Every structure is written in structure tokens, then in C-alpha cells.
C-alpha positions in Angstrom: 28.2 -35.5 27.5 25.8 -38.5 26.9 26.3 -42.0 27.8 25.6 -45.1 25.6 23.9 -48.0 27.2 23.8 -51.5 26.5 20.3 -53.0 28.0 20.1 -56.9 27.1 18.5 -60.1 28.0 21.4 -62.6 28.1 21.5 -66.1 28.4 24.1 -67.8 31.0 26.3 -68.7 27.7 26.4 -65.2 26.5 23.1 -65.5 24.1 21.2 -63.0 23.1 19.5 -64.2 20.0 15.6 -64.2 19.6 14.9 -63.5 23.5 11.3 -63.3 22.8 10.8 -66.2 20.1 9.7 -63.9 17.2 12.9 -64.1 15.1 13.1 -67.9 14.1 15.9 -68.7 16.1 15.1 -72.6 17.0 15.9 -72.1 20.7 14.1 -68.6 20.6 11.7 -67.3 23.3 14.1 -68.2 26.3 12.9 -65.1 28.1 9.6 -66.5 28.8 6.2 -64.1 29.0 7.5 -61.2 30.7 4.1 -59.9 31.2 3.5 -62.6 33.8 6.8 -61.8 35.3 6.2 -57.8 36.7 9.5 -57.8 38.4 10.7 -57.8 34.8 8.1 -55.2 33.6 9.5 -52.9 36.5 12.8 -53.2 35.7 12.1 -52.1 31.8 9.7 -49.0 33.2 12.8 -47.6 35.6 15.2 -48.2 32.7 13.0 -46.3 30.4 12.0 -43.5 33.4 15.7 -42.6 33.6 16.6 -42.8 29.8 16.7 -39.9 27.4 16.8 -41.7 24.2 17.0 -45.2 22.5 20.0 -46.0 20.0 18.8 -49.3 17.8 19.4 -51.0 14.4 17.0 -51.1 12.0 15.7 -54.7 13.0 15.4 -54.2 16.6 13.7 -50.9 15.6 11.2 -52.4 13.6 10.4 -54.9 16.3 9.9 -52.4 19.0 7.7 -49.8 16.3 5.1 -53.1 15.6 4.5 -53.4 19.0 4.8 -50.4 21.4 2.9 -47.5 19.6 -0.7 -48.8 20.0 0.3 -50.4 23.6 -1.1 -48.5 26.6 0.4 -48.2 30.2 3.5 -46.3 31.8 6.3 -48.3 30.0 4.2 -47.7 26.8 4.0 -43.7 27.1 7.4 -43.4 27.9 8.8 -45.7 24.9 5.9 -43.9 22.9 7.6 -40.3 23.6 11.4 -41.0 24.4 13.4 -39.9 21.1 14.4 -42.5 19.4 17.2 -43.0 16.9 17.8 -45.7 14.2 20.6 -46.5 12.4 19.5 -47.8 8.9 20.3 -47.3 5.3 17.1 -48.5 4.0 14.6 -47.0 6.6 12.9 -43.8 4.8 9.5 -42.8 6.7 10.0 -44.1 10.2 6.1 -44.7 11.8 7.0 -44.7 15.4 6.8 -40.9 16.5 9.7 -39.1 17.8 11.9 -41.5 15.6 15.2 -39.9 13.8 16.9 -42.1 11.2 20.5 -42.3 11.4 22.4 -42.5 7.8 26.0 -42.7 9.2 28.0 -45.7 10.1 27.7 -46.9 13.7 30.9 -45.5 15.0 30.3 -42.0 13.3 26.5 -41.9 14.6 27.0 -43.2 18.1 29.9 -40.3 18.6 28.1 -37.8 17.5 24.5 -38.6 19.4 27.1 -38.9 22.4 28.1 -35.3 22.1 24.6 -34.1 21.1 22.0 -35.8 23.8 22.8 -34.8 27.3 22.2 -38.0 29.4 21.5 -41.9 28.9 21.2 -43.2 25.5 20.1 -47.1 25.7 20.3 -49.9 23.3 18.2 -52.6 23.8 19.3 -55.7 21.6 20.9 -54.5 18.1 23.8 -57.2 18.8 25.7 -56.0 15.6 25.3 -52.7 16.4 26.6 -53.1 20.1 29.3 -55.5 18.7 30.7 -52.5 16.5 30.3 -50.0 19.5 32.0 -52.7 21.8 34.9 -52.8 19.5 35.5 -49.1 19.1 35.4 -48.0 23.3 32.1 -46.5 22.7 30.0 -48.2 25.2 29.9 -47.0 28.5 28.0 -49.2 30.6 26.5 -52.9 30.0 23.3 -53.7 31.9 22.6 -57.4 31.2 19.8 -59.1 32.2 20.9 -62.5 32.6 18.6 -65.7 32.2 19.1 -69.1 34.1 19.6 -71.0 30.7 22.0 -72.3 28.3 21.1 -72.5 25.1 24.5 -73.9 23.7 23.8 -72.2 20.4 22.6 -68.7 19.2 24.7 -65.1 18.6 26.4 -63.9 21.4 27.4 -60.7 22.8 30.9 -60.8 23.6 32.8 -62.7 20.8 36.8 -62.0 19.4 37.7 -58.7 20.0 40.7 -56.8 18.7 41.7 -55.9 22.5 40.7 -56.5 26.0 37.7 -54.1 27.4 37.2 -53.0 30.3 34.1 -51.0 31.5 33.8 -48.7 34.3 30.0 -49.6 34.9 28.4 -53.2 34.3 25.3 -54.5 36.1 23.8 -57.8 35.9 20.5 -58.7 36.9 19.3 -62.4 37.4 15.3 -62.8 36.4 14.6 -64.5 39.5 12.1 -62.2 41.4 14.4 -61.5 44.1 17.7 -60.8 42.3 21.0 -60.0 43.1 22.9 -56.9 41.2 26.2 -56.6 40.6 27.7 -53.7 39.9 31.6 -53.7 39.1 33.5 -50.1 39.3 36.9 -50.0 38.8 37.7 -53.5 39.4 35.5 -53.7 43.0 32.4 -55.7 42.9 29.4 -54.7 45.1 26.2 -56.7 45.5 23.0 -55.8 46.6 19.5 -57.6 46.7 16.6 -56.0 44.5 
């Protein structure tokens, strides 16, 4: 049985919109240059190495597919070989290898993937998809990389929901080189320095 894991960059005030500054959001680019922050690159590599597949919405897929196929290195190699699933009604011929287009709605597609993929299915970004899966209790784990910035505007990960959500596992990692990792299991909080 697969597990759906949301892995996202997030500001202190919950914004996940345009962390790299590529989407035209006036306050985008708040993550900074990841290539000059080796701890973030290592975190991405470690996560990719432990993941069995990626699930994305079309816009996130196009962002990744526009960058990673031509890159080299351990992270690029892993992302390029990893099975990728993209939810889209308009994408016909994906260019990035190991990509499967899913035409079902997000709830049906995620439910089927959890049955078909044995292991971790990571969702990077894809705010609309993530919000839908959160609303339908299909997210098994949240991995939030919290950046010490307050944007005051932008798309937020958490908004109004129909009821309270509880997660069996949640990890928040600060963007500092010496970060504090917080894991919550069954209401307990345990901290560990990275």
C-alpha cells in the first residue's frame, strides 16, 4: 500500500506560492537560490532517494519537466528515472521519461495510486491537488520546509476545511543549515537537530 507524502516549501505565514520566483507572483522567489544552500540540495536528494514515485498537477509537472531532464548529478538522475504521475486533462504526450498521465479526478487517481504503488508517493508543490487530497483525508504525511519569511499574501497551503484534520506524521524542517526537525506522532512532539 502506498503512502501519499506532501513535500513543500512554506513561509512562516503558510504561503506556498512561487517559492522559486518563476510564476510571476509579486512576492515570489522567497526560497532564494537553493544551489547556494547545500543543505537544501541534500534534503531534496535524501527525499528523492527514499521516494518511489512523484505525483503532480500539470503546472508543477511542466515546471519540473522544463528543468530536470537536461540536468546532471545524483538528484537529477534520481528525478529523471523515478516514476512520475501527472494529473491532467490537457497533457497528451509528456516529454519527461517515466511519466504517466492520469485522467481521473484527483481523489480517484490518488486512491488508485495508493493501491498500485508500494511505497512513498511524494507530491512536490501542486497546491490545488494537495488541498483536494487533504480535504479527502488522502495525505499520509506532511513534510514542510519552513522558511523564515512572512509574505502577507499568496496562496496558502491551509485554508478553510470541512472538518479538523489529524496527521499521523508531520515533519517541519527550517531552512537554516542547523535546523530543528519536528515530528509529530499521535499528538507527541519530538525534536532532533539535523
